[in-house]
N, C-alpha and C positions, 0 to 999 in steps of 0.2 A: 665689461661688467654686466651682470644681468639686472634688468629692472624687475620690479615685483611682477609685472604682467608677463614678462618673458619667463620668469621663474615658474609662475603658476602654469603657463602654457606648456613649457617643456616638461614640467613635472607630471602633468596630466597625460601628455603624450607618452612619456616614458613608462608610466604605470598602466594606463589603459591599453596601450598599443604595443607593448613590448613583445608579445607572442608573435605578432605579425612583422613589425618593423625590424626586429633583430635578425630575422631570416632574410627579409628583403634587403635590409641594409648591408648585410654581409655579402649577399649575392651581387649587389650593386658595386661592391669593391672590385669585382672582376669584369664589369660591363664597361669596357673602355669607350669613351666618347671622343670623336674627332671634331674639333672646331676649326673651321676654315674662315679666315679673315683676309680681306683686302685692306691694306693700310696705305694711305697716301702720305708721302713724305717728299721733301725737297731732295731728290736724288738725281744723279745723271740718267739720261734717257737709256743708257746701256743697261741699267739695273732695273728697268721696268719689267716686272714679272719675276724678279728674284725671289726665291721662296726659302723660308726658314721654318724648320720643324723644331718645336720646343717641347722638351720633357722636363719634369721637375719633381722633387720630393719623392725619391724612390723608397727610402727607409727600408733597405734590404733586410729581409730575414727569410729563413728557409721554408716557412709554411704558408704565409699569406701574400706578402708583397711580391714574392718571386713570380707568381702567376701573372699579375698585370704588368710587371716589368718585361717579361718575355713577350707578352702580347703587344705591348707598346712598341717594342723593337720591330716586330713583324709588320705592324701597321705603318710605322714611319717609313720602312723600306718600300712599301707599296706606294707611298705618296711621292717618292723620288724628289725630295727637297734638294736645293742647292747646298744648304749647310744645315747642320743640326746643332742646337744649343741645349745644354743640360744645366739647369739653374739651381743646383745644389741639393743638399741633404741626401747623400748616398747611403748613410748609415743612421742609426737611431741610438742616442744615448738615453737609457731609461731614466725616468723622472727622478728616482731616488739617487741615481749616480750623477745626475747633471751637476756640473760645477765641482765635482770631486775627482780625485785621481782614478777612481774606479771607472769613470766614464771613458777613459782611454781604451778600454777593452773593446768598445764598440767599433773601433777602426778596423778590426780584423774582418769585418763584413764588407769592406770596400773592395777587396779583391774579387770575391764571387760576383758582386754587383757589376764591377768593371768587365768581368769575363763575359757577361751577357751583353753589356752595352757596346763591347767592341764589335759586335755584329752589325751595328748601325752603319749605313752606307750613304755617303753624300760626296759629290765631286769636290766641294770646297772644304770638306772635312767636318770633324766633330770637335766641339769646344765646350769646356765646363767651367763653372765657378763653384766655390764652396758655400755650403749653408751653415747655419748655426750649429746643427748637430755634428757636422763634419769638424767644425772649429772647436767644439766642446769635447771631441774625442781626441784623436791624435792627427792633426791636419797633415803632418808630414807623411804619415802612412797612407792617408786617403789620397793625397796628391800623387804619391809614388805609385799607388795601385792604378790610378786612372792613366797616368802618363806611360806606365809600363804596358798598358793595353791600347796605346795609340790614341789617347784622348788628352790633348793639351789642356792644362788648367790655367786660366787667365787670372793671375793674382796681381791686381793693380797694373794691368798692362793692356795694350791694344794691338790688334793685327789688321792689316789692310786686305781687302778683296779687290781684285782688279779685273776689269773687262776692257781690253784695249787700253786706251789712255784714261779711262774713267776709273774712279775709285770710291769705295765707301769703307767704313771702319767698323770692326767689332771690338768692343772693349769689355773688360770684366773686372769688377772690383771685389776685393776680399770681403768676407762676411762682416756685416755692420755690427753684429752683436758679439761675435766671438773671435773675430779676426783683427787685422790691422789695416783697415780700409784707408785709402788715400785717393780721393777723386782727382785731385790736381795731378798727381803722378800718373794716374790711369789715363788721363786725357792729354798728357803733355806732348806726346809724339804726333798728335793729330793736327794737321794744318788747319788754319782758320777757314771756315766755309765748307769743309768736307763733312758729309753726312756721317753720323755716328749712331750705332746701336749699342746700348749699354746693358750688360747682364748684371743684375743686382738682386741678390736673393730676397731681400725684404722690400716689399712694394712701397711702403710708406716713405722710403728714402727718396721717392720721386719729388717730394716737396723741395728737397735740396737740389736734385738733378735739374729741376725745371728752371733753375737760375743759370744754367749753363747752355751751351749750344747743342747738347745731345738731342737727337730727333726722336728716338724710340728707346724706351726702357722695358726690358723683359724680366719678370720676377716670378717668384713662387711663394713658398713659406707658409701661406695661409691654409693650404689644402682646400680652399674654397669654404672652409669651415668644417668639412667632412659631413656635418649635418646641417641642412639648410631648411628652415621652416618657412613656408610661403607666408608672405606678409610680415614676417618678423626678421628673418635672416638667420645668422649663425648664433647659437647659444654661447659659443666660445670662440675667440680668435686670439692668436698669439700676438705678443708685442711687435710693433712695426708692421702689422698687417691688418689693422683695424679700420683705417681710412679707405683703403683700396683693396678689399679682400678677394675680389675675383672679377675677371672680365676686363673690359676696355674702358680707359679713362683718358681725358684730355686735360692737361694742365698747361694752359698757355700754348707755347710752341712744342711742348713735350707730349708725345703719346705714350701711354703706359698700358701694358697688358699683364695681368696677373693670372697665371696658370693654376688650375686647381690641383695639380699634382697627380702622381701615379699611386704612391703608397699611402699608408695610414700610420698614425701614432696613437698611443694609449690603447685603443681598441680597434680591431680590423673591420670597422663599420663605416659605410658611407650611406647617407640618406638624402635624396634629392641633390646629390653632388657626386656624380660618377668620376672615376679617374679620367684624365684628359691627355690627349695629344692635340697640340695646337699647330696648325699649318698657317703661317702668315705669308701672304704674297704682297710684296712691295709694289706700289704703283706711284708713278710720278705725279706729284701735286702740281696742278696747273692753276696758279693764282699769284 
């Protein structure tokens, strides 16, 4: 919700600066930013240096988001990560169709989005979860399109990565707002004491995840606000992305990273919030 100060600030910015910011904001939607992070976790020594590329919130359509999606694939492949994770919202359900049967039509864009994403390359593979727009469309079609293009979708399940006798886990939960999430089922197969990375579209779910043994949560959903006003923040953020809207957070033993996304919704504009590729390198925590 906007305070009176935020409302006045954003109103003035929108009226006085629209001729400049509309152009710059549009162009910023295509200026991809690479964020590189070292994150220390309790992981086996064999996984020191293990790298994860994260992309999120593609919102595929033929005119605007297709350009940063293609660019993000090119950039990720130059980074040579060990594994690639895609944290949801491959399609967009229009605001007026959200929550109605008409919203299912959005799922048809999952196939062309997956066709681009299939070019992502990593030795440990590519893995996806669904976002709220995917769940509000036709999640079966979205899952089918991704898996037909060689991108497994983690719906309340986990997979191990092994290096010799050492092992860590990647888990993915169904969307919190539009799916059937079950954290207990998602983590059930993971032995006690083994490091787990959880993909969860909505970052504010971290408050619940922090009560488990999960070491790292990777999320999206917020788009970083799309518009970020220095000293104030985002004029608008979606539900379940208002506490942890972008960047790195520490919640007790849980590390959370919220990716600012690739695409846009409502209007194809980003201001002080460019589309993002995140490269996370895991380091062994010595404490």
